[in-house]
ZATOR-207452 format. One record per residue (C-alpha): residue number from 0; x, y, z. Coordinates in pm, 1 decimal, padded with zeros to 6 digits. Layout:
BEGIN
<atom num="NUM" X="X" Y="Y" Z="Z"/>
...
//
This chain:
BEGIN
<atom num="0" X="00666.5" Y="-01866.3" Z="00917.3"/>
<atom num="1" X="00711.5" Y="-01651.6" Z="01214.7"/>
<atom num="2" X="00764.5" Y="-01282.9" Z="01199.1"/>
<atom num="3" X="01144.7" Y="-01305.4" Z="01276.2"/>
<atom num="4" X="01201.1" Y="-01519.3" Z="00986.9"/>
<atom num="5" X="01015.2" Y="-01351.9" Z="00699.7"/>
<atom num="6" X="01188.4" Y="-00994.9" Z="00811.4"/>
<atom num="7" X="01504.5" Y="-01199.3" Z="00794.2"/>
<atom num="8" X="01410.5" Y="-01344.2" Z="00425.6"/>
<atom num="9" X="01132.6" Y="-01160.8" Z="00212.3"/>
<atom num="10" X="01129.9" Y="-00889.4" Z="-00023.8"/>
<atom num="11" X="00794.8" Y="-00731.8" Z="00078.1"/>
<atom num="12" X="00608.4" Y="-00692.2" Z="00421.1"/>
<atom num="13" X="00284.1" Y="-00535.5" Z="00412.1"/>
<atom num="14" X="00115.5" Y="-00421.6" Z="00766.8"/>
<atom num="15" X="-00274.0" Y="-00404.4" Z="00769.5"/>
<atom num="16" X="-00606.3" Y="-00417.5" Z="00937.4"/>
<atom num="17" X="-00875.5" Y="-00203.3" Z="01113.1"/>
<atom num="18" X="-00822.6" Y="00158.1" Z="01209.1"/>
<atom num="19" X="-00641.8" Y="00232.3" Z="01514.9"/>
<atom num="20" X="-00529.5" Y="-00120.7" Z="01591.2"/>
<atom num="21" X="-00184.6" Y="-00021.9" Z="01580.4"/>
<atom num="22" X="-00035.3" Y="-00082.7" Z="01274.6"/>
<atom num="23" X="00219.6" Y="00167.1" Z="01218.0"/>
<atom num="24" X="00342.7" Y="00065.9" Z="01530.7"/>
<atom num="25" X="00368.9" Y="-00305.7" Z="01468.6"/>
<atom num="26" X="00529.2" Y="-00194.0" Z="01092.8"/>
<atom num="27" X="00802.3" Y="00037.6" Z="01278.2"/>
<atom num="28" X="00924.6" Y="-00185.6" Z="01539.0"/>
<atom num="29" X="00947.0" Y="-00444.6" Z="01266.2"/>
<atom num="30" X="01131.8" Y="-00193.5" Z="01036.0"/>
<atom num="31" X="01380.3" Y="-00094.7" Z="01320.7"/>
<atom num="32" X="01437.7" Y="-00502.9" Z="01404.4"/>
<atom num="33" X="01506.6" Y="-00584.4" Z="01055.2"/>
<atom num="34" X="01768.3" Y="-00279.9" Z="01013.6"/>
<atom num="35" X="01952.6" Y="-00333.8" Z="01322.5"/>
<atom num="36" X="01977.8" Y="-00673.0" Z="01229.3"/>
<atom num="37" X="02184.4" Y="-00582.2" Z="00874.5"/>
<atom num="38" X="01862.3" Y="-00537.4" Z="00644.7"/>
<atom num="39" X="01881.3" Y="-00217.2" Z="00432.6"/>
<atom num="40" X="01489.5" Y="-00130.8" Z="00493.7"/>
<atom num="41" X="01245.8" Y="00094.5" Z="00362.2"/>
<atom num="42" X="00876.8" Y="00166.4" Z="00546.6"/>
<atom num="43" X="00671.8" Y="00345.6" Z="00360.8"/>
<atom num="44" X="00311.7" Y="00466.5" Z="00488.4"/>
<atom num="45" X="00061.5" Y="00414.2" Z="00240.0"/>
<atom num="46" X="-00234.7" Y="00593.8" Z="00440.1"/>
<atom num="47" X="-00356.8" Y="00907.2" Z="00391.6"/>
<atom num="48" X="-00335.6" Y="00996.1" Z="00719.3"/>
<atom num="49" X="-00006.5" Y="00967.5" Z="00761.2"/>
<atom num="50" X="00122.6" Y="00862.6" Z="01140.4"/>
<atom num="51" X="00468.6" Y="00703.9" Z="01059.2"/>
<atom num="52" X="00681.4" Y="01021.7" Z="01089.5"/>
<atom num="53" X="00529.7" Y="01057.4" Z="01435.5"/>
<atom num="54" X="00546.6" Y="00706.6" Z="01569.7"/>
<atom num="55" X="00925.2" Y="00698.8" Z="01481.1"/>
<atom num="56" X="00960.5" Y="01072.9" Z="01607.6"/>
<atom num="57" X="01074.6" Y="01201.8" Z="01337.6"/>
<atom num="58" X="00948.3" Y="01446.6" Z="01057.2"/>
<atom num="59" X="00915.7" Y="01293.2" Z="00698.2"/>
<atom num="60" X="00866.2" Y="01508.8" Z="00396.6"/>
<atom num="61" X="00567.5" Y="01390.2" Z="00169.1"/>
<atom num="62" X="00728.5" Y="01139.3" Z="-00144.5"/>
<atom num="63" X="01100.7" Y="01172.4" Z="00016.6"/>
<atom num="64" X="01256.1" Y="00883.5" Z="00130.6"/>
<atom num="65" X="01369.4" Y="00980.4" Z="00445.1"/>
<atom num="66" X="01688.2" Y="00814.1" Z="00619.9"/>
<atom num="67" X="01581.7" Y="00793.0" Z="00982.8"/>
<atom num="68" X="01884.8" Y="00915.2" Z="01239.9"/>
<atom num="69" X="02030.2" Y="00720.7" Z="01419.8"/>
<atom num="70" X="01913.2" Y="00416.9" Z="01317.5"/>
<atom num="71" X="02132.8" Y="00229.6" Z="01043.1"/>
<atom num="72" X="01998.6" Y="00093.6" Z="00734.5"/>
<atom num="73" X="01645.5" Y="00232.8" Z="00798.4"/>
<atom num="74" X="01491.9" Y="00468.1" Z="00545.6"/>
<atom num="75" X="01086.7" Y="00634.0" Z="00582.6"/>
<atom num="76" X="00880.1" Y="00750.9" Z="00349.2"/>
<atom num="77" X="00548.2" Y="00940.9" Z="00376.6"/>
<atom num="78" X="00386.3" Y="00942.3" Z="-00000.8"/>
<atom num="79" X="00153.3" Y="01207.4" Z="-00117.8"/>
<atom num="80" X="-00056.3" Y="01047.4" Z="-00369.3"/>
<atom num="81" X="-00250.4" Y="01403.6" Z="-00390.6"/>
<atom num="82" X="00112.6" Y="01566.9" Z="-00533.7"/>
<atom num="83" X="00123.0" Y="01303.0" Z="-00851.2"/>
<atom num="84" X="-00251.2" Y="01323.2" Z="-00950.3"/>
<atom num="85" X="-00109.5" Y="01585.2" Z="-01258.5"/>
<atom num="86" X="00127.3" Y="01264.2" Z="-01378.1"/>
<atom num="87" X="-00188.0" Y="01063.2" Z="-01489.6"/>
<atom num="88" X="-00380.0" Y="01354.1" Z="-01607.2"/>
<atom num="89" X="-00054.0" Y="01383.3" Z="-01857.5"/>
<atom num="90" X="-00080.8" Y="01086.7" Z="-02023.9"/>
<atom num="91" X="-00413.0" Y="01084.9" Z="-02055.2"/>
<atom num="92" X="-00457.1" Y="01463.9" Z="-02159.4"/>
<atom num="93" X="-00497.7" Y="01501.0" Z="-02526.5"/>
<atom num="94" X="-00478.9" Y="01814.4" Z="-02656.7"/>
<atom num="95" X="-00328.8" Y="01829.9" Z="-03040.1"/>
<atom num="96" X="-00620.9" Y="01982.1" Z="-03242.1"/>
<atom num="97" X="-00649.7" Y="02234.6" Z="-02927.1"/>
<atom num="98" X="-00304.8" Y="02355.0" Z="-03007.9"/>
<atom num="99" X="-00402.8" Y="02318.0" Z="-03354.0"/>
<atom num="100" X="-00687.3" Y="02531.5" Z="-03382.3"/>
<atom num="101" X="-00904.5" Y="02216.9" Z="-03485.5"/>
<atom num="102" X="-01085.2" Y="02139.7" Z="-03199.3"/>
<atom num="103" X="-01459.1" Y="02299.3" Z="-03362.6"/>
<atom num="104" X="-01356.3" Y="02090.3" Z="-03691.5"/>
<atom num="105" X="-01340.8" Y="01811.0" Z="-03537.4"/>
<atom num="106" X="-01609.3" Y="01800.7" Z="-03266.0"/>
<atom num="107" X="-01881.7" Y="01558.0" Z="-03274.8"/>
<atom num="108" X="-01658.8" Y="01277.3" Z="-03422.2"/>
<atom num="109" X="-01752.8" Y="00986.1" Z="-03235.7"/>
<atom num="110" X="-01386.8" Y="00833.1" Z="-03166.1"/>
<atom num="111" X="-01302.7" Y="01205.9" Z="-03029.0"/>
<atom num="112" X="-01590.0" Y="01195.7" Z="-02806.0"/>
<atom num="113" X="-01559.2" Y="00791.0" Z="-02682.6"/>
<atom num="114" X="-01163.2" Y="00955.5" Z="-02625.1"/>
<atom num="115" X="-01277.5" Y="01281.6" Z="-02409.0"/>
<atom num="116" X="-01512.7" Y="01028.0" Z="-02167.0"/>
<atom num="117" X="-01237.3" Y="00845.5" Z="-02110.9"/>
<atom num="118" X="-00937.7" Y="01085.0" Z="-02041.4"/>
<atom num="119" X="-01133.1" Y="01335.5" Z="-01876.6"/>
<atom num="120" X="-01194.1" Y="01124.9" Z="-01549.6"/>
<atom num="121" X="-00927.7" Y="01028.2" Z="-01331.7"/>
<atom num="122" X="-00918.4" Y="00631.1" Z="-01301.7"/>
<atom num="123" X="-01110.9" Y="00433.9" Z="-01029.6"/>
<atom num="124" X="-00945.9" Y="00509.6" Z="-00639.5"/>
<atom num="125" X="-00686.7" Y="00764.3" Z="-00796.8"/>
<atom num="126" X="-00594.2" Y="00850.2" Z="-00418.0"/>
<atom num="127" X="-00472.9" Y="00431.3" Z="-00410.8"/>
<atom num="128" X="-00411.4" Y="00397.3" Z="-00742.5"/>
<atom num="129" X="-00117.1" Y="00651.2" Z="-00709.4"/>
<atom num="130" X="-00049.1" Y="00499.3" Z="-00370.8"/>
<atom num="131" X="-00032.4" Y="00149.5" Z="-00578.6"/>
<atom num="132" X="00214.5" Y="00317.1" Z="-00818.7"/>
<atom num="133" X="00482.6" Y="00400.6" Z="-00549.2"/>
<atom num="134" X="00466.4" Y="00039.4" Z="-00464.9"/>
<atom num="135" X="00488.6" Y="-00060.9" Z="-00810.8"/>
<atom num="136" X="00831.8" Y="00161.4" Z="-00804.3"/>
<atom num="137" X="01002.0" Y="-00040.7" Z="-00509.4"/>
<atom num="138" X="00854.9" Y="-00332.9" Z="-00668.6"/>
<atom num="139" X="00935.4" Y="-00350.0" Z="-00991.9"/>
<atom num="140" X="01258.9" Y="-00107.0" Z="-01027.5"/>
<atom num="141" X="01567.1" Y="-00194.3" Z="-00934.9"/>
<atom num="142" X="01687.1" Y="00002.6" Z="-00581.0"/>
<atom num="143" X="01973.3" Y="-00095.9" Z="-00313.5"/>
<atom num="144" X="01690.0" Y="-00212.0" Z="-00027.4"/>
<atom num="145" X="01679.4" Y="-00598.2" Z="00103.9"/>
<atom num="146" X="01334.0" Y="-00528.6" Z="00292.8"/>
<atom num="147" X="01048.7" Y="-00286.7" Z="00185.6"/>
<atom num="148" X="00805.0" Y="-00297.9" Z="00430.2"/>
<atom num="149" X="00427.6" Y="-00129.7" Z="00372.4"/>
<atom num="150" X="00222.3" Y="00073.3" Z="00607.3"/>
<atom num="151" X="-00069.1" Y="00019.9" Z="00472.0"/>
<atom num="152" X="-00441.5" Y="00224.1" Z="00515.1"/>
<atom num="153" X="-00724.2" Y="00103.7" Z="00744.6"/>
<atom num="154" X="-00882.8" Y="-00236.2" Z="00577.7"/>
<atom num="155" X="-01169.8" Y="-00061.7" Z="00367.5"/>
<atom num="156" X="-00882.7" Y="00127.0" Z="00173.3"/>
<atom num="157" X="-00678.4" Y="-00205.6" Z="00190.0"/>
<atom num="158" X="-00963.4" Y="-00397.5" Z="00022.2"/>
<atom num="159" X="-00995.4" Y="-00165.9" Z="-00230.6"/>
<atom num="160" X="-00614.9" Y="-00137.1" Z="-00319.8"/>
<atom num="161" X="-00615.2" Y="-00511.7" Z="-00319.3"/>
<atom num="162" X="-00846.0" Y="-00488.1" Z="-00679.5"/>
<atom num="163" X="-00647.2" Y="-00197.0" Z="-00817.1"/>
<atom num="164" X="-00436.4" Y="-00388.3" Z="-00990.4"/>
<atom num="165" X="-00683.4" Y="-00565.9" Z="-01220.4"/>
<atom num="166" X="-00875.3" Y="-00198.1" Z="-01242.3"/>
<atom num="167" X="-00609.5" Y="00023.2" Z="-01328.4"/>
<atom num="168" X="-00492.2" Y="-00221.1" Z="-01609.1"/>
<atom num="169" X="-00812.9" Y="-00247.5" Z="-01748.0"/>
<atom num="170" X="-00864.6" Y="00139.3" Z="-01702.9"/>
<atom num="171" X="-00528.4" Y="00163.7" Z="-01905.8"/>
<atom num="172" X="-00549.5" Y="-00083.1" Z="-02131.0"/>
<atom num="173" X="-00852.9" Y="00099.3" Z="-02278.8"/>
<atom num="174" X="-00628.8" Y="00382.6" Z="-02252.3"/>
<atom num="175" X="-00343.6" Y="00230.3" Z="-02472.4"/>
<atom num="176" X="-00598.1" Y="00061.6" Z="-02769.8"/>
<atom num="177" X="-00770.1" Y="00422.8" Z="-02800.0"/>
<atom num="178" X="-00414.1" Y="00630.5" Z="-02842.9"/>
<atom num="179" X="-00287.5" Y="00347.7" Z="-03093.7"/>
<atom num="180" X="-00635.3" Y="00400.8" Z="-03289.5"/>
<atom num="181" X="-00595.3" Y="00778.4" Z="-03310.0"/>
<atom num="182" X="-00207.5" Y="00787.9" Z="-03322.8"/>
<atom num="183" X="-00197.4" Y="00807.6" Z="-03641.6"/>
<atom num="184" X="-00440.7" Y="01050.7" Z="-03711.7"/>
<atom num="185" X="-00340.3" Y="01295.7" Z="-03463.4"/>
<atom num="186" X="00013.2" Y="01277.8" Z="-03677.9"/>
<atom num="187" X="-00139.5" Y="01324.9" Z="-03999.3"/>
<atom num="188" X="-00311.9" Y="01631.8" Z="-03873.9"/>
<atom num="189" X="-00046.2" Y="01800.7" Z="-03761.9"/>
<atom num="190" X="00198.1" Y="01716.3" Z="-04048.8"/>
<atom num="191" X="-00071.5" Y="01880.3" Z="-04283.9"/>
<atom num="192" X="-00194.1" Y="02191.8" Z="-04033.9"/>
<atom num="193" X="00142.3" Y="02250.5" Z="-03793.8"/>
<atom num="194" X="00467.0" Y="02393.5" Z="-03942.1"/>
<atom num="195" X="00631.2" Y="02331.7" Z="-03577.9"/>
<atom num="196" X="00881.4" Y="02032.8" Z="-03520.6"/>
<atom num="197" X="00686.7" Y="01732.4" Z="-03413.4"/>
<atom num="198" X="00771.0" Y="01709.2" Z="-03075.3"/>
<atom num="199" X="00834.4" Y="01387.7" Z="-02925.8"/>
<atom num="200" X="00513.4" Y="01189.7" Z="-02745.4"/>
<atom num="201" X="00618.5" Y="00910.9" Z="-02521.3"/>
<atom num="202" X="00278.7" Y="00883.7" Z="-02317.2"/>
<atom num="203" X="00188.5" Y="00544.0" Z="-02472.0"/>
<atom num="204" X="00496.1" Y="00349.8" Z="-02402.8"/>
<atom num="205" X="00450.2" Y="00508.7" Z="-02070.0"/>
<atom num="206" X="00132.5" Y="00365.1" Z="-02014.8"/>
<atom num="207" X="00246.5" Y="00046.7" Z="-02176.2"/>
<atom num="208" X="00532.4" Y="-00012.1" Z="-01940.2"/>
<atom num="209" X="00310.3" Y="00113.4" Z="-01625.0"/>
<atom num="210" X="00054.8" Y="-00186.5" Z="-01724.4"/>
<atom num="211" X="00272.6" Y="-00431.1" Z="-01738.1"/>
<atom num="212" X="00437.3" Y="-00339.2" Z="-01455.5"/>
<atom num="213" X="00089.7" Y="-00364.5" Z="-01301.2"/>
<atom num="214" X="00049.2" Y="-00757.8" Z="-01414.8"/>
<atom num="215" X="00461.2" Y="-00848.1" Z="-01284.0"/>
<atom num="216" X="00351.5" Y="-00668.5" Z="-00911.7"/>
<atom num="217" X="00029.3" Y="-00858.9" Z="-00874.1"/>
<atom num="218" X="00274.4" Y="-01178.0" Z="-00928.2"/>
<atom num="219" X="00528.4" Y="-01040.4" Z="-00672.3"/>
<atom num="220" X="00246.4" Y="-00952.5" Z="-00448.2"/>
<atom num="221" X="00154.2" Y="-01276.1" Z="-00468.4"/>
<atom num="222" X="00401.7" Y="-01495.2" Z="-00416.9"/>
<atom num="223" X="00520.6" Y="-01595.7" Z="-00074.1"/>
<atom num="224" X="00926.3" Y="-01664.1" Z="-00139.6"/>
<atom num="225" X="00914.6" Y="-01251.0" Z="-00201.2"/>
<atom num="226" X="00569.8" Y="-01124.1" Z="00047.4"/>
<atom num="227" X="00338.1" Y="-01149.7" Z="00315.5"/>
<atom num="228" X="00096.1" Y="-00991.2" Z="00438.0"/>
<atom num="229" X="00043.1" Y="-00962.3" Z="00842.8"/>
<atom num="230" X="-00260.4" Y="-00910.2" Z="00995.9"/>
<atom num="231" X="-00288.1" Y="-00624.3" Z="01270.6"/>
<atom num="232" X="-00612.1" Y="-00712.9" Z="01549.8"/>
<atom num="233" X="-00724.7" Y="-00589.5" Z="01845.6"/>
<atom num="234" X="-00937.0" Y="-00865.9" Z="02083.9"/>
<atom num="235" X="-01317.9" Y="-00731.8" Z="02021.0"/>
<atom num="236" X="-01545.3" Y="-00892.5" Z="01773.8"/>
<atom num="237" X="-01587.8" Y="-00603.4" Z="01569.6"/>
<atom num="238" X="-01208.4" Y="-00658.6" Z="01494.3"/>
<atom num="239" X="-01244.7" Y="-00985.5" Z="01465.0"/>
<atom num="240" X="-01528.2" Y="-01010.0" Z="01177.0"/>
<atom num="241" X="-01366.3" Y="-00731.7" Z="01002.0"/>
<atom num="242" X="-01053.1" Y="-00955.6" Z="01040.5"/>
<atom num="243" X="-01216.7" Y="-01187.0" Z="00867.6"/>
<atom num="244" X="-01377.1" Y="-01027.4" Z="00553.9"/>
<atom num="245" X="-00998.9" Y="-00872.7" Z="00541.9"/>
<atom num="246" X="-00795.1" Y="-01212.6" Z="00501.3"/>
<atom num="247" X="-01120.1" Y="-01381.1" Z="00296.3"/>
<atom num="248" X="-00980.8" Y="-01088.4" Z="00008.3"/>
<atom num="249" X="-00615.9" Y="-01151.7" Z="00064.6"/>
<atom num="250" X="-00727.6" Y="-01544.3" Z="00010.5"/>
<atom num="251" X="-00906.1" Y="-01434.0" Z="-00281.0"/>
<atom num="252" X="-00613.7" Y="-01243.9" Z="-00431.8"/>
<atom num="253" X="-00391.3" Y="-01488.2" Z="-00399.7"/>
<atom num="254" X="-00181.7" Y="-01318.5" Z="-00124.5"/>
<atom num="255" X="00025.5" Y="-01465.9" Z="00164.0"/>
<atom num="256" X="-00017.4" Y="-01449.0" Z="00484.3"/>
<atom num="257" X="00140.1" Y="-01642.8" Z="00836.4"/>
<atom num="258" X="00095.3" Y="-01428.6" Z="01076.9"/>
<atom num="259" X="-00160.2" Y="-01216.7" Z="01293.2"/>
<atom num="260" X="-00080.7" Y="-00966.4" Z="01525.7"/>
<atom num="261" X="-00313.2" Y="-00936.0" Z="01847.5"/>
<atom num="262" X="-00223.5" Y="-00598.9" Z="02039.2"/>
<atom num="263" X="-00360.4" Y="-00440.7" Z="02322.5"/>
<atom num="264" X="-00381.0" Y="-00688.6" Z="02544.7"/>
<atom num="265" X="-00490.4" Y="-00625.0" Z="02921.5"/>
<atom num="266" X="-00209.2" Y="-00847.6" Z="03156.2"/>
<atom num="267" X="-00331.7" Y="-01022.5" Z="03407.5"/>
<atom num="268" X="-00204.3" Y="-00878.6" Z="03785.3"/>
<atom num="269" X="-00371.5" Y="-00825.9" Z="04125.3"/>
<atom num="270" X="-00415.7" Y="-00469.9" Z="04112.1"/>
<atom num="271" X="-00642.7" Y="-00452.9" Z="03837.2"/>
<atom num="272" X="-00930.6" Y="-00211.2" Z="03882.1"/>
<atom num="273" X="-01318.1" Y="-00306.6" Z="03749.5"/>
<atom num="274" X="-01297.0" Y="-00183.4" Z="03479.9"/>
<atom num="275" X="-00935.7" Y="-00322.7" Z="03367.1"/>
<atom num="276" X="-01084.0" Y="-00610.4" Z="03535.8"/>
<atom num="277" X="-01403.7" Y="-00675.3" Z="03348.5"/>
<atom num="278" X="-01193.7" Y="-00546.1" Z="02979.7"/>
<atom num="279" X="-00987.6" Y="-00866.7" Z="03021.9"/>
<atom num="280" X="-01227.4" Y="-01104.8" Z="03057.5"/>
<atom num="281" X="-01397.2" Y="-00985.9" Z="02728.0"/>
<atom num="282" X="-01046.6" Y="-01012.8" Z="02601.0"/>
<atom num="283" X="-00946.5" Y="-01343.8" Z="02728.8"/>
<atom num="284" X="-01340.1" Y="-01496.8" Z="02558.6"/>
<atom num="285" X="-01237.9" Y="-01285.8" Z="02207.2"/>
<atom num="286" X="-00866.3" Y="-01418.5" Z="02276.7"/>
<atom num="287" X="-01040.2" Y="-01774.0" Z="02270.8"/>
<atom num="288" X="-01254.3" Y="-01740.7" Z="01970.4"/>
<atom num="289" X="-00962.4" Y="-01600.1" Z="01778.8"/>
<atom num="290" X="-00779.3" Y="-01876.6" Z="01869.2"/>
<atom num="291" X="-01020.5" Y="-02130.8" Z="01728.1"/>
<atom num="292" X="-01096.8" Y="-01934.8" Z="01400.0"/>
<atom num="293" X="-00782.6" Y="-01829.4" Z="01289.1"/>
<atom num="294" X="-00499.6" Y="-02054.5" Z="01436.1"/>
<atom num="295" X="-00696.0" Y="-02397.4" Z="01491.7"/>
<atom num="296" X="-00881.3" Y="-02359.9" Z="01187.2"/>
<atom num="297" X="-00680.6" Y="-02109.5" Z="00921.3"/>
<atom num="298" X="-00311.8" Y="-02240.5" Z="01085.8"/>
<atom num="299" X="-00233.5" Y="-01868.5" Z="01128.6"/>
<atom num="300" X="00076.7" Y="-01807.7" Z="01389.5"/>
<atom num="301" X="-00072.0" Y="-01553.2" Z="01646.9"/>
<atom num="302" X="00211.1" Y="-01303.4" Z="01815.4"/>
<atom num="303" X="00034.7" Y="-01150.6" Z="02101.8"/>
<atom num="304" X="00095.2" Y="-00809.3" Z="02241.4"/>
<atom num="305" X="00026.9" Y="-00623.8" Z="02568.8"/>
<atom num="306" X="-00124.5" Y="-00298.3" Z="02662.5"/>
<atom num="307" X="00106.4" Y="-00059.5" Z="02714.5"/>
<atom num="308" X="00116.4" Y="00160.8" Z="02994.0"/>
<atom num="309" X="00272.1" Y="00469.4" Z="02797.8"/>
<atom num="310" X="00199.2" Y="00523.2" Z="02368.9"/>
<atom num="311" X="00411.5" Y="00324.3" Z="02162.1"/>
<atom num="312" X="00634.5" Y="00575.5" Z="01970.1"/>
<atom num="313" X="00951.2" Y="00680.4" Z="01916.2"/>
<atom num="314" X="01281.4" Y="00463.8" Z="01925.2"/>
<atom num="315" X="01322.2" Y="00305.6" Z="02299.7"/>
<atom num="316" X="00902.1" Y="00213.1" Z="02304.4"/>
<atom num="317" X="00903.4" Y="00083.9" Z="01945.9"/>
<atom num="318" X="01212.1" Y="-00161.8" Z="02062.3"/>
<atom num="319" X="01026.3" Y="-00259.9" Z="02358.3"/>
<atom num="320" X="00723.1" Y="-00349.4" Z="02170.9"/>
<atom num="321" X="00951.9" Y="-00534.2" Z="01928.2"/>
<atom num="322" X="01038.6" Y="-00786.4" Z="02208.7"/>
<atom num="323" X="00720.2" Y="-00840.0" Z="02197.4"/>
<atom num="324" X="00664.7" Y="-00844.4" Z="01833.8"/>
<atom num="325" X="00912.9" Y="-01059.6" Z="01714.9"/>
<atom num="326" X="01060.1" Y="-01229.3" Z="02043.6"/>
//
């Protein structure tokens, strides 16, 4: 399915690839095109080093969905994982005994020791985990957006990100079991030693809901009717190798991939300097390999984008890029 059809029909599209290849520009151009073709579109940056606001030429307050001025149907969001670390800590802190002055009495109990080890540390890949949590919010909850486009972090982060559902699900599963085992014991001690009214604790329910959302989201991300991953690369040998690794991981996790964007191509012209001619020759050689590997063997659709004279940012330039990106 071509990118145009993906933008008009899917619920989720993810752009990813090596750092510096133009992922954000491609994602922003696509988001503008989709919005202007009637789809209520949200574009989210999950890259810790955000550049989405710079690309669109607007200020995006961290963590706040912001309508993009003068572009109907388009909203931008740069997530701020560090601001939400407390959400995980709030679910894992176990302070009832300390509040009752019983910390010393219970010291040394094996069960509590296991619990302390589990809850005193953050879950693996906390930044990526919170980024994934934001994705869950827009995949697994009701919202008014027809299309959610993700501008993902460079390849290394994305690969860790793809493995997070299993990692987080396992971590949360252990925490749920631990809390269930000691929940009644805590309740009994509170009734014995505290006269204060019992406070409501819904953290177990929150954890169970998050765990189920992770499982559901993995199903959505692997569903070609709902989601597709667009790889963005440049015609250089290192980018070819990194794209191959990324594609292998996407296949491993059953993430649909149909389009690969080859960006920053030098164009044929009689005015090329010697340096530019050398760059073009190198790129054409690599482009030939890209076609053999990803187009001929793996049946992926290649989208070729020229190297522009000026920086691609703000509406007019993003629209110009979109003409090549989407045709």
